[in-house]
matplotlib code that plots the C-alpha trace (Angstrom):
import matplotlib.pyplot as plt

x = [-18.1, -17.4, -18.3, -21.5, -22.2, -24.2, -22.1, -23.9, -22.9, -19.2, -19.3, -20.1, -18.1, -14.8, -12.0, -12.9, -9.2, -8.1, -11.4, -10.0, -12.1, -12.3, -11.7, -13.2, -10.9, -13.1, -10.6, -10.2, -13.8, -12.5, -12.7, -9.3, -8.3, -6.9, -4.6, -1.2, -0.1, -3.1, -4.1, -6.3, -8.4, -11.9, -13.8, -17.1, -19.3, -22.6, -22.4, -22.1, -18.9, -17.4, -15.9, -14.3, -10.6, -10.3, -11.5, -9.3, -6.3, -3.0, -1.3, 1.6, -0.7, -1.6]
y = [-93.8, -93.5, -90.4, -91.1, -88.0, -88.0, -88.2, -85.1, -83.1, -84.2, -83.0, -79.5, -79.1, -77.3, -76.3, -72.9, -72.0, -72.8, -73.9, -77.3, -80.4, -82.5, -86.2, -88.3, -89.8, -92.5, -93.5, -90.0, -88.8, -85.9, -84.2, -83.6, -80.9, -82.6, -79.6, -80.8, -77.2, -76.7, -80.2, -79.0, -81.7, -80.6, -82.6, -84.2, -84.2, -86.1, -86.4, -82.6, -81.2, -78.4, -76.4, -73.7, -72.9, -72.3, -75.8, -77.5, -79.6, -78.8, -81.7, -81.6, -81.9, -85.3]
z = [-27.4, -31.1, -33.0, -35.0, -37.1, -40.3, -43.5, -44.8, -41.8, -42.1, -45.7, -44.8, -41.6, -41.8, -39.5, -38.0, -38.0, -41.6, -43.3, -44.3, -44.1, -40.9, -40.4, -37.6, -35.0, -33.4, -30.8, -29.4, -30.1, -32.1, -35.4, -36.7, -39.3, -42.5, -43.1, -41.7, -41.1, -38.8, -37.5, -34.7, -33.0, -32.0, -29.3, -29.9, -26.7, -26.7, -30.5, -30.8, -32.4, -30.4, -33.2, -31.1, -31.6, -27.9, -27.2, -29.8, -28.9, -30.7, -32.5, -30.1, -27.0, -25.6]

ax = plt.figure().add_subplot(projection="3d")
ax.plot(x, y, z, "-o")
ax.set_aspect("equal")
plt.show()
């Protein structure tokens, strides 16, 4: 299922870890931090972003 969030919501969401903006990864159903030093990927479950650092996937994880 592709991530289908309102553009207005995407504009105000930020990475809880570093406060950078987030980009949608439709293939992985995730929101990915645009800061390359951080790069955490947050899951989107049932069209709800789970913006918890403990739930995020590190860039090196598969």
